[in-house]
N, C-alpha and C positions, 0 to 999 in steps of 0.2 A: 592514646586516644580512645575514645568510647565508641561503641557500635554505631551511635547515631553519627557521631563526627566522620566515620568511616563513609557511611552511607550518603551523607550530604557531599562529603569530597569527591565521591564516585560521581555523583549526579553532575556536579560542576565539571569533572573529567570528561565524561560523556559528551556533554552538551557543547563544551567550549574546545576542548582538545581533539575529540573524536568527531564533533559535528554530527552527532547522531539525531535522527529524526524523533519527532515526538512519541511516535509509536515504539521506536527501540528503546528511548528512555524509560517508556511506561512498563514495557514487558521486562526489561533488564532489571530494573529497580524492584518490580513485583516479585521476579524470581529470586533475587538475592535476598530480600526481605524474609520471604519463605524459608530460605535456606538458615537464615540467621535464626529465624525463631525455632527452627527444628534442631540447630546447635545448641540453643539454650536450654532445651529439654534434654539434650545429650550431655550438657555441662562442658563443651567445648567453646573456646572462643574463637572469633572470626579471624584472628591473625595467627592461630595456632592449628589450622586444618591440615589434615594429612590426606594423602591420596585414598587410604583406606575410608577416611570420613566422606569423601566424595562417592565413592563405590556405595557405601552403606546408604547415602542419601538417594542415589538412583534407585537402589532397591527399595527404600522405602516409599519412592514415588510409585513405582511400579506395583508394589502391594495395595496402595491405595487406588489401583485401576487406572493410573494415569496412561495415556496413550505414549507410543514411543514417540510421537513426534514432540509431545510436551516434555518428555523427558531429555530428548536431545536438545531442544531449545534451552531447558534449565541449565544443562552442563555448559552449552555455549555461553550463556549469562555468567556462570561462574567463571569460566575462562577469561571473560572480559574483566570481571572484577578484580580477580587475582592478578591480572596483568596491571591493572592500577595500583594494587598492592605492592607489587614488584617495584613500580615506578616510584612509589614513596619510600622505597629501601625498607619495607616494614617486614617482607619475607624475601627469600632468595630463589624459591622454587615456586611454581604455579602448581598447587595440588591437583588441579583440574585438567591440567595438561595432560595428554597421553592417555585419558580415558575416553573410549569410544563406545557408548552405549549402542544397542541395535537400532539402526535407522529404519524408520518405517518406510514401506514402499510408497514413493510419491504418488498421490492422487493427481490424476490430470485435471487441469482446471476446467470449468463449464464454461462454454461458450454459447452465444446466441447465433441463431442463423440470421442471413441477410433480411428475412423477412420479419424476423422478431425484431431486430434492429430497427426497421422502418416503422412497425407497429409501435415501439417505445417512443421513437422521436416524433411522431405524429400526435401524441396524446397531449402536450401542453397547448392550451389556447393562447395564441400569440395577441389576442386582442386584449388580454387581461395582463396587467402589469407582473403579476407573479409568474403567469405562464410564459410570458417572453423571457423573463429571467432564466426560468426552468429549462426553456428550450434552447438558450444559448450555451448553459451549463452542459447539458446532456450531448448536445451538437459537438461542442469542443472536447469533451471526454472522449468521445468515440473518434472524432477526428484526429486526434494525437496521442491517445493511449497513455496519457500521463498519469501518475499516481493522484489519489484523492487529495493526499496533504499536498501534492504540488499544485493541484487545482485551486483548493481554498488558499492557497498562499500566493497566488497570482495577484501582481498589481497591475494597475491600467497601462504602465509604461511596457509591460511585458508583451502586449499584442501590438503587432504591425499590421494594421488592416488592409492597407494599400499594397503591401507586398505579400499579404496571406501567409503569415508566419508567427509562431509562437516562440518566446524566449523562456525557457524553463529552468529554473534554478533546482537541480536535483540534489542528491544526496552528497555527492563530493564534487560535482561540475555543473557547468552551464551547457544546455544544449539547444540547438534551434530545431523545431518541428513544424514542417508545413501544415497549412489548413486548406481544406477544400472549400469552395465557393459558398455552398449551402451554410456551413459553419460560420464562415466569415460574416455572411448576410444577417445570421441570427445574432452574431455578437454584437455587430455593428448597430442593429436596430435597439438591442438591450442597452449599448453604452450611450447612444444619442437620445433615446427616447424614455428610457425607464429608469436606468441607474440614477440620474439626477433628481427623479421623483422619490426615491428611495433613501438617498442619503441624509443624515441628521447632521453630519459634519462635513463640510464642503471640502475639508482637508484630507478626508479619508481616501488612502490609496488603494484599498482592496478592489479588486476588479469585481467580484461578486459578494454582494452584501446581501443580509437577511432583510425581512419586512420592518426592521428597527433601524436599518441603515448602517448595521455593523457587519464586520467580517463574517462570511459564511462559516458554520462550523461542521466538522466530520459529521456530527449526529444529524444536523440540519439537512446536510445533502443526502445521507442515508435514506432519511425518511422521504425524501423527494422522489428517490428512485424506486422505493417499495411503493410508493404511491401511484405512480405511473406504471409500474408491472402490473398491479391490480386492474388499473383502469384498461390497459392492453389485454388483459386476460391471458398473460404470460404464465404457464404453469410451473416454469423452472424457477429454482431458487436463485435470485439476482442480488447481487451486492455492487456497489460502484466499482469494484475491481473487475467484475465480469465484462464490463465494457472495455477495459484495458485487454484482458484476455481476447476478448472478440476482435478489437483492433489488429492485434498481432496476428491471430490465426487467419482473419480474413486477408491481410496483406501477404500473407504467404501462400493462401491458396490462389490468389491472384498474380502471383508470380515474383514477389517481391524477394530481393535476397536477404538471407539470415542476417549478414552484418549490418545492413541499412536498417533492419528492425531492431537489431541490438542498440544501434546509435539513437533511434528514435525513443527506445523504451529506458535507455539510460541505464541498461545493464552493464556492469563493470566485467562480467565474464560473459562469453559466448554460450557457456554452458546453460546458463539460465534462460536463455533464448531458445535452445535447442528443444525444450520441452514442448513448443508450438509444432514441431514436426510431428511428434507423437500425437498431438491433439488434432492435427489436420488428419493424419493418417486414420486414426479412429472415428473421426468424423466421415471420412469417405467410406470405411467399412460399415458405419451404421447405415448411411445412405443407401450403399450397395444392398445391404440385407433386407431393408425396407422396400426397394424398388425393383430389385431384379426378380422377374417372375419365378425363376428357378432357384432363388436362393434360400 
């Protein structure tokens, strides 16, 4: 098989066998393509890579000034790719397995304060169709903590307004997440009054659509968040994922147990959720340092 055939097959394997998200597909394929280009320069074939080649490539990335996090992710991508190659029986040993680059110290995620959340959610003008839709999206994201990919992937049947819950199809399983009443009202107004106006095709199933009546894109929603951040005058750097982090941290601050937060976030491992304990502790330390007269 040629290099392109391996990459095409790997894409299919990731999407169909591993059910990888669009983000994972994009980043893994990009990493493997970059590795493949480097191999061509070194005169090594994709199916003849050794442990030594993987170590050399990691050092190559470091010398180019890539961060530890980038190197770690690249090696993870190669481990995944060569697992696929083993499944094809092209190789018998995964050359990336067993190599552990230095892991970067994990940066704590940024969160918004409750006041900043209120400011952000107050910005959309619900008397305007676009503002009504934007309000519903922001409220839903903060109400549930779902990923942006999950938000834009929602269909109308995934929302139960009368029971105030959302059915979310995550990376590997489906989960149910409650909705608070303000979010339910915002979504109900959008679905009943605005969405029918925006639709170009009545058969469209997407819950959230752009002004052309098509399913909202990640880029489109990212621009929405940045727009309202500027309107609210929030100085922090905000991404759509900031609302997910804020959702989890605020639940923890107000007494929610870690296991319940894990289930609502859709984390496979509780260790991924435990990061929010550090976030909350750091937040409390910051508040103390700023507010205590003798701090």
